[in-house]
NULUMDREN-901932 format. One record per residue: residue in one letter; x, y, z of N, C-alpha, C, O in turn. Coordinates in steps of 0.1 Angstrom, whole numbers, padded with zeros to 4 digits, always signed. Example, Ala and Ser with C-alpha at 12.3 -4.5 7.8 and 13.67 -1.06 7.14 Angstrom:
<nodes>
A+0132-0057+0078+0123-0045+0078+0132-0033+0078+0142-0033+0085
S+0128-0022+0071+0137-0011+0071+0129+0000+0079+0134+0011+0080
</nodes>
This chain:
<nodes>
M+0009-0012+0000+0000+0000+0000+0009+0012+0000+0019+0012+0007
S+0005+0022-0007+0014+0034-0008+0014+0041+0005+0005+0040+0013
S+0025+0048+0007+0027+0056+0019+0017+0068+0019+0014+0073+0009
L+0013+0072+0032+0004+0083+0033+0011+0096+0030+0023+0098+0033
P+0005+0106+0023+0011+0119+0020+0013+0127+0032+0008+0125+0043
A+0022+0137+0030+0024+0147+0041+0012+0154+0044+0003+0156+0036
A+0010+0158+0057-0002+0164+0062-0004+0178+0055+0005+0185+0054
H-0016+0180+0052-0020+0193+0047-0026+0201+0058-0033+0196+0066
R-0022+0214+0059-0028+0223+0069-0041+0229+0065-0043+0233+0053
R-0051+0229+0074-0064+0235+0071-0063+0250+0072-0059+0255+0082
T-0066+0257+0061-0065+0271+0062-0079+0278+0059-0079+0290+0056
T-0089+0270+0059-0103+0275+0056-0107+0286+0066-0106+0282+0078
T-0111+0298+0062-0114+0308+0072-0129+0306+0076-0136+0299+0070
A-0132+0313+0087-0146+0312+0092-0156+0317+0081-0167+0312+0080
C-0152+0327+0074-0161+0333+0064-0164+0323+0053-0175+0321+0048
A-0153+0316+0049-0154+0306+0038-0164+0295+0043-0172+0290+0035
A-0162+0291+0056-0170+0280+0061-0185+0284+0061-0194+0276+0058
L-0188+0297+0065-0201+0302+0066-0207+0302+0052-0219+0298+0050
L-0199+0306+0042-0204+0306+0028-0208+0292+0023-0218+0290+0017
L-0199+0283+0027-0201+0269+0022-0213+0263+0029-0220+0254+0023
I-0216+0267+0041-0228+0262+0048-0240+0266+0040-0250+0258+0039
T-0240+0278+0035-0252+0283+0028-0253+0276+0015-0264+0274+0009
L-0242+0271+0009-0242+0264-0004-0246+0250-0003-0253+0244-0011
T-0242+0243+0008-0243+0229+0009-0254+0224+0018-0257+0212+0018
G-0260+0232+0026-0271+0228+0035-0266+0225+0049-0256+0229+0053
C-0274+0218+0056-0271+0215+0070-0270+0200+0073-0275+0192+0066
A-0263+0197+0084-0261+0184+0089-0271+0181+0100-0275+0190+0107
S-0275+0169+0101-0284+0165+0112-0276+0158+0123-0265+0153+0120
V-0281+0157+0135-0275+0149+0146-0284+0139+0151-0296+0141+0152
S-0279+0127+0152-0287+0116+0157-0292+0118+0171-0286+0126+0178
A-0302+0110+0175-0308+0112+0188-0297+0108+0199-0298+0113+0210
A-0287+0100+0195-0277+0096+0205-0266+0106+0206-0258+0105+0215
G-0267+0117+0197-0257+0127+0198-0245+0126+0189-0237+0135+0188
S-0244+0114+0182-0233+0113+0173-0237+0119+0160-0248+0119+0156
P-0226+0125+0152-0229+0131+0140-0235+0122+0130-0231+0110+0129
S-0245+0127+0123-0252+0119+0113-0252+0127+0100-0260+0136+0098
T-0242+0124+0091-0240+0133+0080-0251+0131+0070-0255+0120+0066
T-0257+0142+0065-0268+0142+0056-0263+0146+0042-0259+0158+0041
A-0264+0138+0032-0260+0142+0019-0271+0151+0014-0283+0147+0013
S-0267+0163+0010-0276+0173+0005-0271+0179-0008-0260+0175-0012
T-0278+0188-0013-0274+0194-0026-0273+0209-0025-0282+0215-0019
P-0263+0215-0031-0262+0230-0030-0275+0236-0035-0281+0231-0045
S-0279+0246-0028-0293+0252-0031-0292+0261-0043-0296+0273-0042
T-0289+0256-0055-0289+0264-0067-0298+0256-0077-0298+0244-0077
A-0305+0263-0085-0315+0257-0094-0308+0248-0104-0314+0237-0107
S-0296+0251-0108-0289+0243-0118-0285+0230-0113-0282+0221-0121
T-0284+0228-0100-0279+0215-0095-0289+0208-0087-0286+0198-0080
S-0302+0212-0087-0312+0205-0080-0314+0191-0085-0315+0189-0097
P-0314+0181-0077-0316+0167-0081-0329+0165-0087-0339+0170-0082
S-0330+0157-0098-0342+0153-0104-0348+0141-0096-0340+0134-0090
P-0361+0139-0096-0366+0127-0088-0360+0114-0093-0358+0112-0105
T-0357+0105-0083-0352+0092-0086-0361+0081-0081-0362+0079-0069
P-0369+0075-0090-0379+0065-0086-0374+0054-0078-0381+0048-0069
T-0361+0050-0080-0355+0039-0073-0348+0042-0060-0341+0034-0054
F-0349+0055-0056-0342+0059-0044-0351+0060-0032-0362+0065-0033
S-0346+0056-0020-0354+0058-0008-0344+0063+0003-0333+0058+0004
P-0348+0073+0010-0339+0078+0021-0335+0067+0030-0342+0058+0033
E-0322+0067+0035-0317+0057+0044-0306+0062+0053-0300+0072+0050
T-0304+0055+0064-0293+0059+0073-0284+0046+0074-0289+0035+0077
L-0271+0048+0071-0262+0038+0070-0252+0039+0082-0249+0050+0087
D-0248+0027+0087-0237+0027+0097-0224+0024+0090-0221+0012+0086
N-0216+0034+0087-0205+0033+0079-0192+0035+0087-0188+0046+0091
C-0185+0024+0090-0173+0024+0098-0176+0031+0112-0167+0038+0117
G-0188+0029+0117-0191+0034+0130-0197+0048+0129-0200+0055+0140
M-0199+0054+0117-0204+0067+0115-0218+0066+0109-0219+0060+0099
K-0228+0073+0115-0241+0073+0109-0241+0083+0097-0238+0094+0099
V-0245+0078+0086-0246+0086+0074-0261+0085+0069-0265+0075+0065
T-0267+0096+0069-0281+0097+0065-0282+0103+0051-0277+0114+0048
I-0288+0095+0042-0289+0100+0028-0304+0103+0025-0312+0095+0025
T-0306+0116+0024-0320+0121+0021-0323+0123+0007-0335+0123+0002
T-0312+0124-0002-0314+0126-0016-0301+0121-0022-0291+0123-0016
P-0301+0116-0034-0289+0111-0041-0279+0122-0042-0282+0133-0047
P-0266+0120-0038-0256+0130-0040-0255+0135-0054-0256+0127-0064
R-0252+0148-0056-0251+0153-0070-0237+0158-0073-0232+0159-0084
R-0229+0162-0062-0216+0168-0064-0206+0160-0054-0205+0163-0042
V-0200+0150-0060-0192+0141-0053-0177+0143-0055-0173+0145-0067
V-0169+0142-0045-0154+0142-0046-0150+0128-0042-0154+0123-0031
T-0142+0121-0050-0137+0108-0047-0122+0109-0043-0114+0116-0049
I-0118+0101-0033-0104+0101-0028-0100+0086-0029-0106+0078-0022
K-0089+0083-0036-0084+0070-0039-0091+0064-0052-0102+0067-0055
S-0083+0056-0059-0088+0050-0071-0100+0041-0069-0109+0041-0078
T-0100+0034-0058-0112+0025-0056-0125+0032-0056-0135+0026-0062
S-0126+0044-0050-0139+0051-0049-0142+0057-0063-0153+0057-0067
T-0132+0062-0070-0134+0068-0083-0139+0058-0093-0148+0060-0100
E-0132+0046-0093-0136+0035-0102-0149+0029-0099-0156+0024-0108
M-0153+0029-0086-0166+0024-0083-0177+0032-0090-0186+0027-0095
L-0176+0045-0089-0186+0054-0095-0185+0053-0110-0196+0054-0116
L-0174+0052-0116-0172+0051-0130-0179+0038-0135-0186+0037-0145
A-0177+0027-0127-0182+0014-0131-0198+0014-0130-0204+0007-0137
L-0203+0023-0122-0218+0024-0120-0223+0035-0129-0235+0038-0129
G-0215+0040-0138-0219+0051-0148-0223+0064-0141-0232+0071-0146
L-0216+0067-0130-0220+0079-0122-0210+0090-0124-0209+0099-0115
Q-0202+0090-0135-0192+0101-0137-0198+0115-0137-0190+0124-0134
D-0211+0116-0141-0216+0130-0141-0219+0135-0127-0221+0147-0126
R-0218+0127-0117-0219+0132-0103-0206+0136-0097-0206+0142-0087
V-0195+0132-0103-0182+0134-0097-0176+0148-0101-0174+0150-0113
V-0174+0157-0092-0169+0170-0095-0154+0172-0092-0148+0182-0094
G-0148+0161-0086-0133+0161-0084-0128+0148-0079-0136+0141-0072
T-0116+0145-0082-0110+0133-0077-0096+0136-0071-0091+0147-0073
A-0091+0127-0063-0078+0129-0057-0071+0116-0053-0078+0106-0052
F-0058+0116-0051-0051+0104-0046-0052+0092-0055-0055+0081-0050
A-0051+0094-0068-0052+0082-0077-0040+0073-0075-0028+0078-0074
D-0042+0060-0076-0031+0050-0074-0026+0046-0088-0016+0038-0088
G-0031+0051-0098-0027+0047-0112-0038+0051-0122-0048+0055-0118
P-0035+0049-0134-0045+0051-0145-0057+0042-0143-0056+0031-0138
V-0069+0048-0147-0081+0040-0146-0081+0030-0158-0074+0032-0168
P-0089+0019-0157-0090+0010-0169-0094+0017-0181-0101+0028-0181
T-0090+0012-0193-0092+0018-0206-0107+0022-0208-0110+0032-0214
Q-0116+0013-0204-0130+0016-0207-0135+0028-0199-0146+0034-0203
Y-0128+0033-0189-0132+0045-0181-0124+0057-0185-0127+0068-0179
A-0114+0056-0193-0104+0066-0195-0111+0079-0200-0108+0090-0195
T-0120+0079-0210-0126+0091-0215-0134+0098-0204-0134+0110-0203
A-0142+0090-0197-0150+0096-0186-0142+0102-0175-0145+0113-0170
A-0131+0095-0172-0122+0100-0161-0115+0113-0165-0112+0122-0157
A-0111+0114-0178-0104+0126-0183-0111+0139-0181-0105+0149-0180
A-0125+0138-0180-0133+0150-0179-0135+0154-0165-0141+0165-0162
I-0130+0147-0155-0132+0150-0141-0120+0157-0136-0108+0153-0138
P-0122+0169-0129-0110+0177-0124-0103+0169-0113-0109+0162-0105
V-0089+0170-0114-0081+0163-0103-0077+0174-0093-0071+0184-0096
L-0082+0172-0081-0079+0182-0070-0065+0181-0064-0059+0191-0061
S-0060+0169-0064-0047+0167-0058-0041+0153-0062-0049+0143-0063
D-0028+0152-0063-0022+0139-0065-0022+0131-0052-0021+0118-0052
K-0023+0137-0041-0024+0131-0028-0038+0134-0021-0047+0137-0028
I-0039+0133-0008-0051+0136-0002-0053+0151-0002-0043+0158+0002
P-0064+0156-0007-0065+0171-0008-0067+0177+0006-0073+0171+0015
G-0063+0189+0008-0066+0196+0020-0080+0200+0020-0087+0200+0010
E-0085+0203+0032-0100+0207+0033-0103+0219+0024-0114+0219+0018
E-0094+0229+0024-0097+0241+0016-0099+0237+0001-0108+0242-0006
A-0089+0229-0004-0090+0224-0018-0103+0216-0021-0109+0218-0031
L-0106+0208-0011-0119+0200-0012-0131+0209-0013-0140+0207-0022
L-0132+0219-0005-0144+0227-0004-0145+0236-0017-0157+0241-0019
T-0135+0239-0024-0136+0247-0036-0145+0240-0046-0151+0247-0055
S-0146+0227-0046-0155+0219-0055-0169+0219-0051-0178+0214-0058
R-0173+0225-0039-0186+0226-0034-0193+0212-0034-0204+0210-0039
P-0186+0202-0028-0192+0189-0028-0204+0188-0018-0204+0195-0008
D-0213+0179-0021-0223+0175-0011-0220+0161-0005-0228+0156+0003
F-0210+0155-0010-0206+0141-0006-0192+0138-0009-0187+0142-0020
V-0185+0131+0000-0171+0128-0003-0170+0113+0000-0174+0108+0010
Y-0164+0105-0010-0163+0091-0009-0148+0087-0009-0141+0090-0019
G-0144+0082+0003-0130+0079+0004-0127+0064+0004-0135+0056+0009
G-0115+0061-0001-0111+0047-0001-0106+0042+0012-0106+0030+0015
W-0100+0051+0020-0095+0048+0034-0101+0057+0044-0105+0068+0041
E-0102+0052+0056-0106+0061+0067-0097+0072+0069-0101+0083+0073
S-0084+0070+0067-0074+0080+0070-0075+0092+0060-0068+0102+0062
N-0083+0090+0049-0085+0101+0040-0092+0113+0047-0091+0125+0043
F-0099+0110+0058-0107+0120+0065-0099+0123+0079-0100+0115+0088
S-0093+0134+0079-0086+0138+0091-0085+0153+0092-0087+0160+0081
A-0082+0159+0103-0081+0173+0105-0070+0179+0096-0071+0190+0091
D-0060+0171+0094-0049+0176+0085-0050+0171+0071-0041+0174+0063
G-0061+0164+0068-0063+0160+0054-0075+0167+0048-0076+0179+0047
A-0084+0159+0043-0096+0164+0037-0106+0170+0046-0117+0175+0042
G-0104+0168+0059-0113+0172+0070-0119+0160+0077-0121+0150+0070
D-0121+0161+0090-0127+0149+0096-0141+0149+0093-0148+0159+0089
R-0147+0137+0095-0161+0135+0090-0171+0143+0098-0181+0148+0092
A-0169+0145+0111-0178+0153+0118-0178+0168+0114-0188+0174+0113
S-0166+0173+0111-0165+0187+0106-0172+0189+0092-0178+0199+0090
L-0170+0179+0083-0176+0180+0070-0191+0178+0072-0199+0185+0065
A-0196+0170+0082-0210+0169+0084-0216+0182+0088-0227+0186+0085
A-0208+0190+0096-0213+0203+0101-0215+0213+0089-0222+0223+0091
L-0208+0210+0078-0210+0218+0066-0220+0212+0057-0222+0217+0046
G-0227+0202+0061-0238+0196+0053-0232+0187+0042-0239+0184+0032
I-0220+0182+0044-0213+0173+0034-0213+0159+0039-0207+0156+0050
G-0220+0150+0032-0220+0136+0036-0206+0129+0033-0199+0134+0024
T-0203+0119+0040-0191+0112+0038-0193+0097+0038-0203+0092+0045
Y-0185+0090+0031-0186+0075+0030-0172+0069+0028-0165+0074+0020
V-0169+0059+0036-0156+0052+0035-0159+0038+0029-0169+0031+0033
S-0150+0033+0020-0152+0019+0016-0152+0010+0028-0143+0010+0036
P-0163+0002+0029-0165-0006+0041-0153-0016+0043-0150-0020+0055
A-0147-0020+0032-0136-0030+0034-0124-0023+0041-0115-0030+0046
A-0123-0010+0041-0112-0003+0047-0115+0001+0062-0106+0007+0068
C-0126-0003+0067-0130+0001+0081-0120-0007+0090-0117-0019+0088
K-0115+0000+0100-0105-0006+0109-0111-0009+0123-0106-0017+0131
E-0123-0004+0126-0129-0006+0140-0133-0020+0141-0137-0027+0132
P-0131-0025+0154-0136-0039+0156-0151-0041+0153-0159-0032+0156
G-0154-0051+0146-0168-0054+0143-0171-0048+0129-0182-0051+0124
Y-0162-0040+0123-0165-0034+0110-0155-0039+0099-0159-0041+0088
Q-0143-0042+0103-0133-0047+0093-0136-0061+0089-0137-0070+0097
P-0138-0064+0076-0140-0077+0071-0127-0086+0075-0116-0082+0072
S-0130-0098+0080-0118-0106+0084-0122-0121+0083-0127-0127+0093
P-0120-0127+0071-0113-0121+0060-0122-0114+0050-0135-0116+0050
L-0117-0106+0041-0125-0100+0031-0129-0111+0021-0122-0120+0017
A-0142-0109+0016-0147-0119+0006-0153-0111-0005-0156-0099-0004
F-0155-0117-0016-0161-0110-0028-0175-0106-0025-0180-0096-0030
D-0182-0113-0016-0195-0108-0012-0195-0094-0005-0204-0087-0006
D-0183-0092+0002-0182-0079+0008-0180-0068-0002-0186-0057-0001
V-0172-0071-0012-0170-0062-0023-0183-0059-0031-0187-0048-0034
F-0191-0070-0034-0203-0068-0040-0213-0061-0031-0222-0053-0036
G-0212-0062-0018-0221-0055-0009-0218-0040-0010-0228-0032-0009
E-0206-0036-0012-0203-0022-0013-0208-0017-0026-0214-0005-0027
V-0207-0025-0037-0213-0020-0050-0227-0017-0048-0232-0007-0053
R-0234-0026-0042-0249-0025-0040-0252-0013-0031-0262-0005-0033
E-0244-0011-0020-0247+0000-0011-0245+0013-0018-0253+0023-0016
V-0234+0015-0025-0231+0027-0032-0242+0030-0043-0247+0041-0044
A-0246+0020-0050-0256+0022-0060-0269+0026-0053-0277+0034-0059
S-0272+0021-0041-0284+0025-0034-0284+0039-0030-0294+0046-0031
I-0272+0044-0025-0270+0058-0022-0273+0067-0033-0279+0078-0031
F-0270+0063-0045-0272+0071-0057-0284+0068-0065-0287+0074-0075
G-0292+0059-0060-0305+0056-0066-0304+0048-0079-0313+0050-0087
V-0294+0040-0081-0292+0032-0093-0290+0017-0090-0280+0012-0094
P-0299+0011-0082-0296-0003-0078-0296-0012-0090-0289-0023-0089
D-0303-0009-0100-0303-0018-0112-0289-0019-0118-0285-0030-0123
R-0281-0008-0118-0268-0009-0123-0259-0018-0115-0250-0025-0120
A-0261-0018-0102-0253-0027-0093-0256-0041-0096-0248-0050-0097
D-0269-0044-0098-0273-0058-0101-0266-0063-0114-0261-0074-0114
K-0265-0055-0124-0259-0059-0136-0244-0060-0135-0238-0070-0140
L-0238-0051-0127-0223-0052-0125-0219-0064-0117-0210-0071-0120
V-0227-0066-0106-0224-0078-0098-0226-0091-0105-0218-0100-0104
A-0237-0092-0113-0240-0104-0120-0229-0107-0130-0225-0119-0132
T-0224-0097-0137-0213-0098-0147-0200-0103-0140-0193-0112-0144
Q-0197-0097-0128-0185-0101-0121-0186-0115-0115-0176-0122-0114
Q-0198-0119-0111-0200-0132-0105-0197-0143-0116-0191-0153-0114
L-0202-0140-0128-0199-0149-0139-0184-0150-0143-0179-0161-0146
Q-0177-0139-0142-0163-0139-0144-0156-0147-0134-0147-0155-0137
L-0160-0146-0121-0154-0154-0110-0156-0169-0113-0147-0177-0111
A-0168-0172-0116-0172-0186-0118-0164-0192-0130-0162-0204-0130
S-0159-0184-0139-0152-0189-0151-0138-0191-0149-0131-0197-0157
I-0132-0186-0138-0118-0187-0135-0114-0202-0133-0120-0209-0126
E-0103-0205-0140-0098-0219-0139-0087-0218-0128-0077-0212-0130
K-0089-0225-0117-0080-0225-0106-0068-0233-0109-0068-0242-0117
A-0057-0230-0103-0044-0237-0105-0046-0252-0102-0052-0256-0092
V-0042-0260-0111-0044-0275-0110-0034-0280-0100-0037-0289-0092
K-0022-0275-0101-0011-0280-0093-0010-0271-0080-0012-0259-0081
A-0007-0277-0069-0006-0269-0056+0005-0259-0059+0016-0262-0062
T+0002-0246-0056+0011-0235-0059+0011-0225-0048+0001-0220-0043
T+0023-0223-0042+0025-0213-0032+0029-0199-0038+0036-0199-0048
A+0025-0188-0031+0028-0175-0037+0032-0165-0026+0027-0165-0015
L+0041-0156-0030+0044-0144-0022+0037-0132-0030+0039-0131-0042
W+0029-0124-0022+0023-0112-0028+0032-0101-0023+0031-0096-0012
Y+0040-0096-0032+0051-0086-0029+0046-0072-0034+0045-0069-0046
S+0043-0063-0024+0038-0050-0028+0049-0040-0029+0050-0033-0039
S+0058-0039-0019+0068-0029-0019+0079-0032-0009+0078-0042-0002
G+0089-0023-0008+0099-0025+0001+0111-0032-0004+0110-0041-0012
S+0123-0029+0001+0135-0035-0003+0142-0042+0009+0143-0055+0009
D+0146-0035+0019+0152-0041+0031+0142-0049+0038+0144-0060+0043
T+0129-0044+0039+0118-0050+0046+0107-0051+0036+0100-0041+0034
P+0103-0063+0031+0092-0063+0021+0079-0062+0028+0076-0067+0039
Y+0070-0055+0021+0056-0053+0025+0048-0062+0016+0048-0061+0004
V+0040-0071+0023+0034-0082+0015+0019-0083+0019+0015-0078+0029
G+0012-0091+0011-0002-0094+0013-0003-0104+0025+0003-0114+0025
G-0012-0100+0035-0015-0109+0046-0027-0117+0043-0030-0119+0032
G-0033-0123+0054-0043-0133+0052-0058-0128+0053-0066-0137+0052
I-0060-0115+0054-0075-0112+0055-0079-0101+0045-0091-0097+0045
G-0071-0096+0036-0075-0086+0027-0077-0090+0013-0078-0102+0010
A-0076-0080+0004-0079-0083-0011-0068-0092-0016-0072-0101-0024
P-0055-0091-0013-0046-0101-0019-0049-0115-0016-0049-0124-0025
Q-0053-0118-0003-0057-0132+0000-0070-0136-0007-0070-0147-0012
M-0079-0127-0008-0092-0130-0015-0089-0133-0030-0095-0143-0035
I-0080-0126-0036-0077-0128-0050-0070-0141-0052-0073-0148-0062
M-0060-0143-0044-0053-0156-0045-0061-0168-0043-0060-0178-0049
D-0071-0167-0033-0080-0178-0031-0088-0181-0044-0091-0192-0047
A-0093-0170-0050-0101-0171-0062-0093-0178-0073-0099-0185-0082
V-0080-0177-0073-0071-0183-0084-0067-0197-0080-0062-0204-0088
G-0068-0200-0067-0064-0213-0063-0049-0215-0059-0044-0225-0060
I-0043-0203-0055-0029-0204-0051-0028-0201-0036-0037-0194-0030
T-0018-0206-0029-0017-0205-0015-0007-0194-0011+0005-0194-0014
N-0012-0184-0003-0004-0173+0002+0005-0178+0013+0000-0184+0022
I+0018-0176+0011+0027-0181+0022+0026-0173+0035+0031-0178+0045
F+0018-0162+0035+0016-0155+0047+0001-0154+0050-0004-0144+0056
E-0006-0164+0046-0021-0165+0049-0024-0165+0064-0035-0162+0068
G-0015-0170+0072-0017-0171+0086-0016-0157+0093-0019-0157+0105
V-0012-0147+0087-0010-0134+0093-0024-0126+0092-0029-0124+0081
R-0029-0123+0104-0043-0117+0104-0042-0102+0102-0046-0094+0110
E-0037-0098+0090-0036-0084+0086-0039-0084+0071-0037-0094+0064
T-0043-0072+0066-0045-0071+0052-0032-0071+0045-0030-0077+0035
W-0022-0063+0050-0009-0062+0045+0000-0063+0057-0004-0060+0069
T+0013-0067+0055+0022-0068+0067+0036-0067+0062+0040-0070+0051
S+0045-0063+0071+0060-0063+0069+0065-0076+0074+0062-0081+0084
V+0074-0082+0066+0081-0095+0070+0096-0093+0067+0101-0083+0062
G+0103-0104+0071+0117-0104+0069+0120-0113+0056+0113-0123+0054
W+0131-0110+0049+0134-0118+0037+0137-0132+0041+0135-0141+0033
E+0142-0134+0053+0145-0148+0058+0132-0156+0058+0133-0169+0056
Q+0121-0150+0061+0108-0158+0061+0104-0161+0047+0099-0172+0045
V+0107-0152+0038+0103-0155+0024+0112-0167+0018+0108-0176+0012
V+0125-0166+0022+0135-0176+0017+0131-0190+0023+0132-0200+0016
A+0127-0190+0035+0123-0203+0042+0111-0209+0035+0110-0221+0034
A+0101-0200+0031+0089-0205+0024+0092-0209+0010+0085-0218+0004
D+0101-0203+0003+0105-0205-0011+0092-0207-0020+0090-0218-0025
P+0085-0196-0022+0072-0197-0030+0074-0201-0044+0085-0199-0050
D+0064-0208-0050+0065-0212-0064+0064-0201-0073+0070-0201-0084
V+0056-0191-0070+0054-0179-0078+0055-0166-0069+0052-0167-0057
I+0057-0155-0076+0057-0142-0068+0048-0133-0076+0050-0130-0088
V+0038-0128-0069+0029-0118-0074+0035-0104-0072+0037-0100-0060
L+0038-0097-0082+0044-0083-0081+0034-0073-0083+0027-0072-0094
V+0032-0064-0073+0023-0053-0075+0030-0041-0082+0040-0036-0078
D+0025-0038-0093+0031-0027-0102+0025-0014-0098+0013-0011-0101
A+0033-0005-0092+0029+0008-0088+0039+0018-0093+0051+0015-0095
S+0036+0031-0095+0045+0041-0100+0056+0043-0090+0068+0046-0094
W+0053+0041-0077+0064+0043-0066+0072+0031-0063+0082+0031-0056
S+0067+0019-0069+0074+0007-0067+0070-0003-0078+0061-0011-0077
T+0077-0001-0089+0073-0009-0101+0077-0023-0100+0085-0027-0092
A+0070-0031-0109+0073-0046-0109+0088-0048-0113+0094-0056-0107
A+0093-0040-0122+0106-0041-0127+0116-0038-0115+0126-0045-0114
K+0113-0028-0107+0122-0025-0096+0122-0036-0086+0133-0039-0080
K+0111-0043-0084+0110-0054-0074+0118-0066-0079+0124-0073-0072
I+0117-0068-0092+0124-0079-0098+0139-0077-0096+0147-0086-0093
A+0144-0065-0098+0158-0061-0096+0162-0064-0082+0173-0069-0079
I+0154-0060-0073+0157-0062-0058+0158-0077-0056+0168-0081-0049
L+0149-0085-0061+0149-0100-0058+0161-0106-0065+0167-0115-0059
E+0165-0102-0077+0176-0108-0084+0189-0104-0080+0199-0111-0082
Q+0190-0092-0073+0203-0087-0069+0206-0091-0054+0218-0090-0050
N+0196-0095-0047+0198-0099-0033+0204-0114-0033+0197-0122-0039
P+0215-0116-0027+0221-0130-0028+0212-0141-0023+0212-0152-0028
A+0204-0137-0013+0195-0148-0007+0183-0150-0016+0180-0161-0019
T+0176-0139-0019+0164-0141-0027+0167-0145-0042+0158-0150-0048
S+0179-0142-0046+0182-0146-0060+0182-0161-0062+0181-0167-0073
Q+0182-0169-0051+0182-0183-0051+0168-0189-0049+0167-0201-0050
L+0158-0181-0048+0144-0186-0047+0141-0192-0060+0145-0188-0071
T+0133-0203-0059+0128-0210-0071+0121-0201-0081+0124-0202-0093
A+0112-0193-0076+0104-0184-0084+0113-0174-0091+0111-0170-0103
V+0124-0169-0084+0133-0159-0090+0142-0166-0101+0144-0161-0112
R+0147-0178-0097+0156-0185-0107+0148-0188-0120+0154-0187-0131
D+0136-0192-0118+0128-0196-0130+0119-0185-0136+0112-0187-0145
H+0121-0173-0130+0113-0161-0135+0098-0163-0135+0091-0160-0145
R+0094-0169-0124+0079-0172-0123+0072-0160-0116+0069-0161-0104
Y+0071-0149-0123+0065-0137-0118+0051-0135-0124+0049-0137-0136
L+0042-0130-0116+0029-0126-0120+0028-0111-0116+0034-0107-0106
T+0021-0103-0124+0020-0089-0121+0005-0084-0120-0003-0089-0128
V+0002-0075-0111-0011-0068-0110-0009-0053-0107+0000-0050-0100
P-0017-0045-0113-0016-0030-0110-0020-0027-0096-0030-0034-0092
F-0014-0018-0089-0017-0015-0075-0032-0012-0074-0038-0016-0064
A-0038-0004-0083-0052+0000-0082-0062-0012-0081-0073-0010-0077
S-0057-0023-0086-0066-0035-0085-0064-0044-0073-0070-0054-0072
T-0055-0040-0064-0052-0048-0053-0058-0044-0040-0057-0051-0030
E-0066-0033-0040-0074-0029-0028-0088-0032-0031-0092-0032-0043
A-0096-0034-0021-0110-0039-0023-0118-0029-0032-0119-0017-0029
G-0123-0035-0043-0130-0026-0052-0134-0034-0065-0133-0046-0066
V-0139-0026-0075-0145-0032-0086-0135-0039-0096-0138-0046-0105
R-0122-0037-0093-0112-0043-0102-0106-0056-0096-0097-0062-0103
N-0111-0060-0085-0105-0073-0079-0108-0085-0087-0100-0093-0089
V-0120-0085-0093-0123-0097-0102-0114-0097-0114-0109-0107-0118
D-0112-0085-0120-0103-0085-0131-0089-0089-0128-0082-0096-0135
A-0084-0086-0115-0071-0090-0111-0070-0105-0110-0060-0111-0113
A-0081-0111-0105-0081-0126-0103-0081-0132-0117-0074-0142-0119
V-0089-0127-0126-0089-0133-0140-0075-0132-0146-0070-0141-0152
S-0069-0120-0144-0055-0118-0150-0045-0128-0144-0037-0133-0152
L-0045-0129-0131-0036-0138-0125-0038-0153-0130-0028-0160-0132
S-0050-0157-0131-0053-0170-0136-0048-0172-0150-0042-0183-0153
E-0049-0162-0158-0044-0163-0172-0029-0164-0172-0023-0171-0180
Q-0023-0156-0164-0008-0156-0163-0003-0169-0158+0008-0174-0162
L-0010-0175-0148-0006-0188-0143-0007-0198-0154+0002-0207-0155
G-0017-0197-0163-0019-0206-0174-0007-0205-0183-0002-0216-0189
V-0002-0193-0186+0009-0191-0195+0022-0198-0189+0029-0205-0196
L+0024-0196-0175+0035-0202-0169+0034-0217-0170+0045-0224-0172
A+0022-0223-0168+0021-0237-0168+0024-0243-0182+0030-0253-0184
D+0019-0235-0192+0022-0240-0206+0037-0239-0210+0042-0247-0218
A+0044-0230-0203+0058-0228-0206+0066-0239-0198+0078-0240-0200
G+0059-0246-0189+0066-0257-0182+0074-0252-0170+0080-0259-0163
</nodes>
């Protein structure tokens, strides 16, 4: 997983906040006194939402935060690739007024739609930058996207009438974090997001398509162990046993050598990798840690250069943006299965 960006200082003045309150509406507070963010729409005629027959107001428990949706969001900012691509996959690009913290390029089929969306920041946007887009809703891929030094904490944004939502798979609170993550959790997020925006039929189609793709995957015939190598040189950062990497490897029928670690991702020692001697190595390709860079690290290290997978060049690659819980996980599984097939054919 990529490192978190340097903290942004909040510089929004009281006057700016008052102006934005008038633009975005008000937040409600639950009877228990905890903030309940209400997704609302700036009170301008040009952005008033049209009636949505398939939408019903609802209150969600999102990572321990009550989120009340009274009308489908119309001006959304997405933070992280997983949230951006979720809305693109549901055909909701017309609701997105800004994106930030992309982990890489979007899939080809979304490229044209994504190109038309303003990029607020390469990292987590500061609250002032976020507010310039006049959002009524912010959808983050990580809980840490929402902080006083980042895009603003969720309660503060609620006070400005701005609803917030975190990918449920990224929840860290006990009782909320999936352990382990399953494709049903991913599909649950697809359906929940579609419900928020009043397009449940689109979720049904997307989930049905992805379920068929999963069912068509040919699992490894031969017992195959794997290292999921994300980043790091002296200390490798690898896929643990409860997150998207484990879920994807399970779908492909390969055994994660660190499946016993009850973490989504974890740091390990190279001596542990050498002792396990995996049959294949899954390389996460990211701009900050490319697959080529990781191959060089493996082949130049005297210990890891003797690994079976390194000697035989048994590498599989996946783009980073498809390795966190989201709509690209199924594609990642399909791709790994196909790459395994190529390795098998090559002997």
